[in-house]
Each structure stands twice: as C-alpha cells, then as structure tokens.
MARRO-463868 format. One record per residue (C-alpha): x, y, z; residue in three letters. Coordinates in pm, whole numbers, plus 32768, in hexadecimal, padded with zeros to 4 digits. Last residue first. Example, Ala and Ser with C-alpha at 12.3 -4.5 7.8 and 13.67 -1.06 7.14 Angstrom:
> x,y,z,residuo
> 8557,7F96,82CA,ser
> 84CE,7E3E,830C,ala
***
This chain:
> x,y,z,residuo
> 51B6,F22A,DC2A,thr
> 5118,F0D3,DC0C,thr
> 51D1,EF8B,DC44,his
> 513D,EE48,DBC2,pro
> 5162,ED2A,DCBD,leu
> 528D,EC3E,DCBC,ile
> 5386,ED51,DD11,ser
> 54FD,ED63,DCE7,arg
> 557D,EEB2,DD66,asp
> 5585,EE26,DEC8,ser
> 5534,EEF2,DFFD,arg
> 55C0,EE76,E146,tyr
> 552C,EEAF,E29B,phe
> 5596,EEC2,E405,leu
> 5491,EF02,E50E,ala
> 5476,EF7F,E674,ala
> 5359,EFB9,E765,asp
> 5358,F035,E8CC,thr
> 522F,F035,E9B8,arg
> 520F,F0FD,EAFC,leu
> 50FD,F0AF,EBF6,tyr
> 4FE2,F148,ECC0,ser
> 4F20,F067,EDAB,pro
> 4DFA,EF96,ED2F,val
> 4CBD,EFEE,EDE6,thr
> 4BB5,EF07,EE7B,phe
> 4A3C,EEDB,EE87,glu
> 4A06,F000,ED9C,lys
> 48C1,EF68,ED1D,thr
> 48BB,F032,EBD9,met
> 49FF,EFB1,EB44,gly
> 4B2C,EF66,EC1D,asn
> 4BC9,F099,ECBA,ala
> 4D14,F11C,EC39,arg
> 4E39,F1C4,ECE7,asp
> 4F20,F27D,EBF6,gly
> 4FCC,F1F9,EABF,cys
> 5127,F267,EA50,ile
> 5192,F1F4,E8F6,ser
> 52FB,F1ED,E87E,ile
> 536E,F1AF,E719,gly
> 549E,F137,E659,phe
> 54C7,F102,E4E3,trp
> 55E0,F07B,E410,arg
> 5633,F06F,E2A3,gly
> 56F1,EF98,E1B0,met
***
C-alpha cells in the first residue's frame, strides 16, 4: 500500500486572448492511496 500527497499553487490567470476577466490565485491539494497487487491479468514486463 502506498500514499501520495501534493500541493499546487497557481497564480492569477487571465482567460485566453480576450482577457475579459482574471481568475484569482488559488492553492490545490491532492491525495491518493494505492495498492499494488502481485496478481496481474495483463502480461508484466521487467
């Protein structure tokens, strides 16, 4: 079993070429848990 955690910080962004509005900066967090099984249906290459 494994785990992963990440943080992304994004600054102000304008929309496309028209720049009619801007999206304020934001912080995004991601998390995942995963399990790796030794039994595989697909062929495994090393």
